[in-house]
C-alpha positions as CSV (number, residue, x, y, z in Angstrom):
1,M,25.7,23.0,97.6
2,P,25.2,26.1,95.3
3,L,25.3,29.2,97.1
4,T,22.4,31.0,98.0
5,S,22.6,33.9,95.4
6,T,22.8,31.2,92.9
7,H,19.3,29.7,93.9
8,A,17.9,33.5,93.8
9,L,19.0,33.4,90.4
10,V,16.5,30.4,89.4
11,P,13.7,32.4,89.1
12,C,15.1,35.3,87.4
13,A,16.4,33.0,84.5
14,V,12.9,31.4,84.5
15,A,11.1,34.7,84.3
16,L,13.4,35.5,81.5
17,A,12.4,32.5,79.7
18,F,8.8,32.4,80.0
19,A,7.4,35.5,82.0
20,P,4.7,37.8,79.7
21,R,5.9,41.5,79.3
22,P,5.2,43.5,81.6
23,T,7.1,41.0,83.7
24,P,5.5,40.7,87.0
25,W,8.9,41.7,89.3
26,R,7.2,41.5,92.7
27,L,6.5,37.8,92.0
28,I,10.0,37.4,90.9
29,A,11.7,39.0,93.9
30,I,9.4,36.9,96.2
31,A,10.5,33.7,94.1
32,A,14.0,34.5,94.3
33,L,13.5,34.9,98.2
34,A,11.8,31.7,98.2
35,S,14.2,29.8,96.2
36,A,17.1,31.1,98.5
37,A,15.1,30.7,101.9
38,P,16.0,27.1,102.5
39,D,19.6,28.2,103.3
40,A,18.4,29.8,106.6
41,D,18.6,26.2,108.0
42,W,22.1,26.6,107.7
43,F,22.4,29.6,110.2
44,V,19.7,28.0,112.7
45,K,21.8,24.7,112.6
46,Y,25.3,26.6,114.0
47,L,23.3,29.3,116.1
48,G,21.2,27.0,117.4
49,N,23.7,24.0,117.9
50,I,21.5,21.6,116.0
51,P,23.2,18.4,115.4
52,A,23.5,17.5,111.6
53,T,21.2,14.4,112.0
54,S,18.7,16.3,113.1
55,I,15.6,17.1,110.6
56,Y,15.8,20.7,111.1
57,S,19.4,20.8,110.4
58,H,21.2,22.2,106.9
59,R,19.2,20.4,104.2
60,G,16.6,19.1,106.5
61,A,12.8,19.8,106.4
62,A,13.3,23.4,105.0
63,H,14.5,21.8,101.6
64,S,11.7,19.7,101.5
65,L,8.8,19.6,98.7
66,F,6.2,19.8,101.4
67,V,8.0,23.1,102.6
68,A,8.0,24.2,99.0
69,L,4.3,23.5,98.7
70,L,3.3,25.2,101.8
71,V,5.0,28.1,100.7
72,G,3.3,28.3,97.5
73,L,0.0,28.1,99.1
74,A,0.9,30.8,101.0
75,A,2.0,32.8,97.9
76,T,-1.5,32.3,96.7
77,L,-2.7,34.6,99.3
78,L,-0.4,37.1,98.1
79,S,-1.5,37.1,94.5
80,K,-3.2,40.6,94.5
81,S,-0.2,42.2,95.6
82,L,2.2,40.6,93.4
83,R,-0.4,41.4,90.7
84,V,-1.0,37.9,89.4
85,S,-3.3,35.1,89.7
86,P,-3.5,32.8,92.7
87,L,-2.4,29.8,90.6
88,T,0.8,32.0,89.1
89,A,1.6,33.0,92.2
90,G,1.4,29.6,94.0
91,V,3.2,27.5,91.3
92,A,6.0,30.2,90.6
93,V,6.9,30.8,94.3
94,G,6.5,26.9,95.1
95,A,8.4,25.7,92.1
96,A,11.5,28.4,92.9
97,M,11.6,26.8,96.5
98,A,11.6,23.1,95.6
99,S,14.1,23.8,93.0
100,H,16.7,24.7,95.8
101,G,16.3,21.2,97.2
102,F,16.7,19.5,93.6
103,L,19.6,21.5,92.7
104,D,21.2,20.7,96.4
105,M,20.7,17.0,95.6
106,M,22.9,17.6,92.4
107,T,26.0,18.6,94.5
108,N,29.0,16.4,94.8
109,S,29.5,17.5,98.6
110,G,27.7,18.6,101.6
111,E,24.9,16.6,102.9
112,P,22.0,14.8,101.2
113,V,18.8,16.5,101.3
114,A,15.5,15.5,103.1
115,Y,13.6,16.4,99.6
116,L,10.5,14.1,100.4
117,W,10.1,14.8,104.4
118,P,7.5,14.3,106.0
119,L,6.9,11.3,104.3
120,T,10.2,10.2,104.9
121,S,13.3,11.6,106.6
122,T,15.8,9.6,104.3
123,R,17.8,12.3,103.1
124,L,18.4,12.0,99.0
125,W,21.0,12.5,96.5
126,A,20.2,12.3,93.2
127,D,21.8,9.8,90.7
128,W,23.5,12.3,88.9
129,R,25.3,15.1,90.6
130,P,27.3,17.2,88.1
131,I,27.4,20.5,90.0
132,Q,30.9,20.3,91.6
133,S,30.8,22.4,95.0
134,T,33.2,22.3,97.9
135,P,32.8,23.4,101.5
136,V,33.3,27.0,102.6
137,H,35.1,27.2,105.6
138,L,35.0,30.1,108.0
139,Q,39.1,30.3,108.2
140,S,39.0,31.2,104.2
141,L,35.6,32.4,103.8
142,V,36.5,35.2,101.1
143,Y,38.6,32.8,99.2
144,G,36.1,29.7,99.3
145,I,33.3,31.9,98.0
146,L,35.1,33.4,95.4
147,I,36.2,29.8,94.1
148,R,32.4,28.6,94.2
149,V,31.0,32.1,92.3
150,R,33.7,31.2,89.7
151,T,32.6,27.5,89.5
152,E,29.0,28.3,89.5
153,A,29.2,30.9,87.3
154,Y,30.2,28.3,84.4
155,Q,28.4,25.5,85.6
156,L,25.2,26.8,86.7
157,I,24.3,30.7,86.2
158,L,26.3,31.2,82.3
159,P,24.3,28.1,81.2
160,M,20.9,28.6,83.0
161,F,20.9,32.4,81.5
162,A,22.1,31.3,77.9
163,A,19.2,28.8,78.1
164,A,16.7,31.4,79.2
165,L,17.7,33.8,76.3
166,A,17.4,30.8,73.8
167,I,14.0,30.0,74.9
168,R,12.9,33.8,74.9
169,G,14.3,34.3,71.4
170,A,12.3,31.0,70.0
171,R,9.1,32.2,72.0
172,S,9.3,35.7,70.1
173,V,10.2,34.1,66.7
174,L,7.1,31.9,67.3
175,Q,4.9,34.8,68.6
176,W,6.2,37.1,65.4
177,R,5.2,34.1,63.3
178,T,1.8,33.8,64.4
179,E,1.2,37.3,64.4
180,E,2.2,37.5,60.6
181,R,0.1,34.6,59.7
182,T,-2.9,36.2,61.4
183,R,-2.0,39.5,59.7
184,I,-1.6,37.8,56.2
185,G,-4.6,35.5,56.6
């Protein structure tokens, strides 16, 4: 699975690519928290001694589209404090949280994801799983995390931000051309 911090970077990259200026940083912060939040079930699993087969264990219900939808709906209630429209708050936060399960399904290790819970408790993998991921064990926690950070930097973080910068650049050029045409015409 990608590290929780990598999940939190997804809304930051999307904001870089698509957010209007000035950037609604409160929304980005809440979306980053929402995209990282499903991993809280890892702590519940180990602290609560929940079996791996339970829907409440890691990569269970908290990783589902249904929970992401509920969190997105809750974000609509916070839209005024986030200084965006209810639709923007709901979509941004819900999509950020939904991205977590999607990325986890694309890893080559760990457990499959209950992405479609409560419609089914079947856990799923993506057909294409390009994200190389190794388990991090408590005995070698620091070393394992450093290896994962290096791998994720090359596989996810750098490509994600390169794509975001390319999109932002293309959008800026298109906006500049539109403004030029309007000014000339």
